[in-house]
N, C-alpha and C positions, 0 to 999 in steps of 0.2 A: 504493500500500500504506500508506504513512505517512499520507497525506492522508485516507484512508478510516477509518483506525484511530488517529487522533491522540489520542483519549481514552484508549486503552489505553497508548499511549506516555507520555501525561501521568501516568497512574496509576503506571506503572513508574518514571518519573523521581521522583515524589514518594516512592515507597517507597525508592528508593536514597538520596534526600536524607534521609529520616527515619531510615534505617539509619545514615547517617553521623552525624546528630545524636545518635543513641542510643549509638553505640559509639566514635566517633572521639574521642581524648583532647583535652580543652580546647576542644571545640566547644560553642557555645551562648551565648545572650545573657544568661542569668540570672546572678544573684549567689549563688544557693543552692548550697552544697557538695553534690555528688553522692556517693552511696554505692554501693559494689559495682562490678561490671565495666561497668555502663552509666553514662550521664550523667544518669540519672533521680535526682531528689531527692525525699525523703520528708518529709512533715509529721509532726506530733506523734504521730499514731495509729500510724504505720508505722515510726517511728524512736525513739520515746520522747521525753520532754520534759515541759514544764510548761504547763498551761493555767490562766489566771486569768480569772474573770468577776466583775467587781466594779462596784458602782454608783458614780456620780460624787458626790463630797461637795459638799453645798450645797443651797440652796433657791432657787426662782424664783417670782416672782409675775407673772402675765400681765395685760395690759390695764390697767396702772396709770396713774394721772394724776399728773403731777409737780406739779400746782398752779401752773403757770407758771414753775417753776424750770428752769434749763438742765440737761441731763444731767449735766454735770460737777459742778454744784452739788448735784444730788440724790445723786450718788455720795458726795460728801464728807459730806453730812448723814447719810446712812444709815450710813456707816462710823463716823462720830463717835458715833452713837447706840448702838453696840455695843462693849462692852469688849474690848480685845485684837484688834480688827479693823483691818487696814491698808486704805488707800484702794484698793490693788491687788486686794483681796479682793471688791470690789463692782463690778458692771458694770451699765450701762443700755443697752438695745438698743431702738431704735425699732421698733414693730410696726404703727403706724398714724399718722394725721395728728396725733393728740394723745395717743396711748397708747404705753406703753413696757413692755418686760419688764425687771424688775430682778432681778438674781441676786446671791447671796453665795456665794463659793466656799470658805468656811471652815467648820469644824466647829462649827456653832451649832445651837441648838434652833429649832424652828418658832416657838415663842412669842417668843423673843428677836428673831427676824427680823421678825415681825409688829409687835412693839412699836417696833422701830427705824424701820420704815416709817411708822408713825403719828406717832412723834416728829419725823420728817423732813418731815411735812406731805404725805405721799403718800396719795392716795385709791386704794383697792383693794378688791376683793372677797376676803374671807377664804378663801372656797372656791377661789379662783384660785391660792393658794399650793400648790406641789407640790415634792416632793423632786427634786433634780437641778439641772442647769444648762441654759442656752440652747443651741440647736443650734450657733451659731458657736463657743461655748466647747467643746462636745463635739468638733466637728471639729478644732479646733486642738489639743485634748488628745490626740486620736488621732494627729495629725500629729507631735506632739512625741514621743509614745511610740514611734511607728514610727522616727523619727529616732534616738532613743536606742538602740533595738534594733540598727539598722544601724551606728551609730557604735561600739557595743560589739562588733561583729563576730559577732553571733549569727545565723548563716545560717538562712534559712527562717522567721524570726520574723515574725508578722503581728499587726496590731491593727485592730480594727473596732468599730463601735457596734452593739449588738443591743438589741431592744426586748422586754421581758417583758410579755406580756399578763396574767400572773398578778397582779403588783403594779403594772402600768401604769407601768413605770419603765425608763429607759435604763441599759444596762450597757456597760462597756468589756470586750471579749473579746480576750485576748492569748494567743497561742500561740507558744511558742519551743521548737523541737525540740532534742534533745540538750543540754538545760541543766537543772540541778537547781532545786528550788523556791526555795531561799534566794537564789540569784543573781538570778533573775527578779524576785522580790518586792522585793529591795533596789534593783533598777534602776528599777522602775516605781512604787515606793511613796514615793520621795523627789521632792519638787517640783523640786529642781534649780535654785533661784534663786541666782545667783552675784552677789555684790557685793563691791566693794573699798572699805574704809573707811580714812580717815586718822585715826589715833589721835594726838591732839595736845593741847597745853596752851592754855587760854583763861582770860581773867580774868573772874571772876564774883564779884560782891559783895566786891570788894577782895581776893580770894584766887585762887590758881591752881588750876584743876581740869583734869582730862583728859576729853576728850569725843571722840565719833566723828563724822566727816563723810563722807557717801557721795561718793566721788570717781569711781567707775566702776560701771556696771551692764552687764547682758548685751548690750544693744543698742549699747554703745559700742565693741565689739571688731570690727575689720575682718578680722582673720585669726587663727586659732587653730591652733597647731602641734601636733605629736604629743608626748604625754607622754614625758619623758626622765628617765633616772636622774641623769646628770651628776655627775662626781666633785667638781668645784669648787663648783657651785651646789646640789648635791643634787637630789632629785626636783623637777621643775618642768614648766611648760607655757609654751612661747614664745608670745607674743601681740603683736599690733599694734593700736594704737588708731586709730579713724577720725579723719581730719583734718577732715571736714566737720562742720557743725553738726547734731547729731541731735535735741537737745531744744528747738531753736528759741530759745535764749537769745542768739543773735548771735555766739557764740564757738565755733570748732571744738573738737571733743571733745579732740583731742590738746593744743591750746593751753590749754583749760580745766584738764585734768589737770596739765599742767606748771605752771600758775599755782597750782593747789591745793597741789602739792608744795612750792613755794617759800613760800607763805603759811603753811602749817602747820609749816614748819621741818624737814620730812622731807628736803628737798633742801638742807640747810644746808651751809655750807662744811666740807669734809672728810667729808661724808656724815653718817649718823645711826645710832645704836644703838637697837634696839627695847627698850623697857622694859615692854611689855605682858605680863601685866596688872598694874596697880598701880604700874608703874615711872614714871620721869621722862622717858624718851627717847621722842620721837615715832616712829611706825612705821606701815607699811601692814599692814592686816588683810585676809586673804582669807577671805570669809565665804560659806558654802554653807548655805542654809536656816537662817539666823540662828545658825549654829555656826561659830566661828572654826577654820579648818583649818590656818592658818599665819600667823605674824606675823614681820615682818622690817623691818629698817632699810633704808638706801639706801647703795650703794657710792659712794665719793668721785667716781669718774669720771662715773657717771650723774648724781649730784647737780650736778656742775659743768656738765654739758651742759644740764641743765634751767634752771639759773640764767642761763646765757648765752643761752637760747632756741633752741639748736641742736637739742635733742632732738626738738622737735615737727616738724622737717623729716623725720625718720626715726623715727617714734614706736613703737619696738619695745622690749619688755623681757620679763621672765619673771615668772610667778606661781608661787611656790614652795609646796610641800606637805611634809607630814611623811614620806610614803613614796610609792613608785611607784604603789601602788593608788589612793591619794587623788589623785595627779596624773592618772591615767587617768579616774577618775570626774569630776574637774574639767574635763578636756578634753571629755568626753561631754556634760556639762551645758552648757558654753559653746557647743558646736556645735548641740546639739539645742534649747536654750532651756529656759525654766522651764515647768513644767506649769501651764496656766491653772486647772485644777481637779485636786485630788487624788482618789485612788480609795480607797474604803472597803474595803480588803482583808478586814477581819474581817467585813464585812457581805455578802461574796460567797463564791465557791467557788474553791479552789485545788486543782487536780488534777495529780498527777504520774504519768506513764506511764513505767514502767521501760524501758530500751532492750531488755531481753530480751523483754518483752511485745510491744514494737513489732516486733521481729524475728519473733516468732511470727505476728503479724498479717500481715506481708508474706508469710510462707510460706503461711498459710491463704488469703490473697487469690490467690496464684498457683495453688494447688490449685483454688480455686473457679473461676477463669478457665478452667483446663484442662477441668474438668468441664463448664462451660457450652459450651465449643467442641465437646467430644466429643458432648454431648447434641444440639447443633444439627446437627452433621454426621450423626449417626445418623438423626435425623428427616428430614433432607433426602434422604439416600440411600434411606431407606425410602419416602419420598413419590414419588420419581421413578424409582428403580431404574436410572438411566442416569448413569454417571459423567461423561459429557461435559456434562451439564446441572448435576449436583449439585456436582462438584468445583470448577468455577470459581465457583459460588455461595458455597461455604464460604471459598475463598481470597479472594474479593472482600470478603466480610464481615470477615475477619480483617485485610485491608489497611487498613480504616478504623481499627482499633485501633492498628495500627503507626503510621499517620500521626498519630493523636492523641498517642501516646506520644512521637513525634518532636517534635511541637509543644510538649509539656510539657517535654521536655529542652531545647529551644531557648530558651524563655522563662524557664526556671528555676522552673516551677510545682512546688511541694511537694505531692506526691500524698498524699491521705488516703483513708480508707475511702469517703468520699462520692464521690471521683473514680473509685475502683475500681468502685463500684456503677453510676456513669454509663457506664463502659466496657462493663460486662456488659449494660447496657440497650441500648447502641449495637449490640452483636452481635445482640441479639434483634430490634430494630427494623430493622436492616439486612437480616437474612435475611427478615423479613416482606416487605419491599419487593421483594427479589429473587425471592421466590416469586410475588408478584403479577405481576412481569414475565414469569417463565417460564410461569405459567398462562395469562396473557393471550395470549402469543405462540403457545403450543402447544395451547390449548384447542380450537381449531377444526381440528385436523389439521395435516398437514405444511405447512411454509412453502415456498411455491413460488418466491418471488422476493424481492429486496430491498425492492421496493415493498410487498408484503404484510407483510413483517416490520416495515417502518417504520410502517405504519398501525397494526398491533397494538401495537407498542412505544409509539407516541405515546399511545394510549388508556391503557396501563398507567402511563405517566409522568404523565399528568394526575391519576390517582388518587394516585400517590406524592407529587406536588407538593402536592395538597390536604391529604394527611395530614401532610406536613412543615410546612406553614403552621400547621395546628392544633397540632402539637407545640410549635413555636416560641412561638406565642401563649400556650399553657398554661404553658410553662416560664419565660417572660420575667419574670413577677413574682417567681418564686423566685430568678432570677439577679440581679435588680436589688435586691430588698429584702435587708436584713441578717437572714437567717434561719438563720445558722449553717451546719451541714453541708448543708442543702438547697441552698444556693447553689452549692457545688462540684458537686453532682449535676446541677443544672440547666445549669450552664455547659458541662460535658462533653457532656451530652445534646444541647444546641443546636449545639455545634461538630460533633458527630457527624452531626447532621441535615444541616448545610450541606455537609460533606465528602461525604456520601452523595449528595445531590441534584446537586451540582455536579461530582463527580468519579467516585465508584465506581459509582453506578447507570448512568450513561451508558457507562462503560467496560465493565461487565458486558453491557450491550446489544450493544456491538460484538463482544465475545467470543462471546455467544450467537448473534449473526447469522452469524458465520463458521463456527460449529459446526453449525447446523441449516438454514441456507439452501441450497436446491438451485437453482443457476442454470441 
């Protein structure tokens, strides 16, 4: 019994497992917060939230000739030729044996970029200059934005690159459910570059002046703790400095920082009092995107451990901020890293979907699904007029939807309208295949034996298999390419095809065989 109908038992097992994934509390591998009585999570369109689609700031020239200069030299030359541009705003990527792509990730004009290239001795075709940045920079920017969303605890948020054929330009598309516009814009519109400066006195032309020395950058941190309010220290982020040599200067980062503190006088005997701005005391400045968020001196105990060299053996301390919100932002930026390229929010679109509207979309989606099921059931019963053929057909088709929803709950897929459209399409294509099976099996009269049933079922399954391959091939480009909502529709449809061919269609064949075969 079980051996002959193992496909039916496999389908029943998957349905039970999917039911558990849908309704059992705390089940699932995803990180998206579920809503309602099920473990299903909803995306922006079904729960409300903010969607941002904005182009990358910057310009890129393709197939440029550096004129024999090394990439690093070319970066320095191009950056120096533009006013207000740092070396980190210019990148060179090899695209051929002697050709390179050069990008600037700052807000400059096309003319200024072209002039800087010429002044740097770079040979290029003026028509090869385009808006935007290189593919590696786009990918890293999306990675950092995704990390920022996750670190901020914004459940269900996604970021991806999309291409607009209208203006032939790449955009970053960011969706964050259940979050207002200003919070999302503030999160992704800041570059998040964190540095620590030593503000200290130096002798210059026979007089004492105060200057800044960069003593820590984002890559120097080994561990970043959780933002804390702290009664004694105030709002702060606990951090640890890497002991190994990061920048290749032959000195471990913790040792280098310790040495800088002693040399600048911040780790002086008895500690230091911060006199920034304009004061006389040396201090540490925590800087985010060139803005000082906090300034502080050094406590005597910490200063003593740095002067003795003991601190670098356990290189931990805190970065203080003015309030807890700034501390949280600082922790997010430290963990996620700085954005390689900013987004031009004003040059894109920012859309906010209210939670009330998202709730209405969920209700209408449910109604649409019920109507689709009832319509399919009515057509099937009208076509066959035999409940023992039609009822299993409808139940089997619906089981595909249950399995897909169980999968969505398991992986934490945030459902949007495109996924709902895919589920409705799965119902339609599933019933089509089951009708093919029923017609092929019963078209030539009663089924007299298992052998006759198997021959007829095999013919039907070849037709279904060919149709499935065609569907997968047609949908694959939509699932792979960054085409917005079409991607979700394609992925659900492809998953439905595989579930149908591998599980539900064979199971329906076993059910139909038991119902119509006369031995």
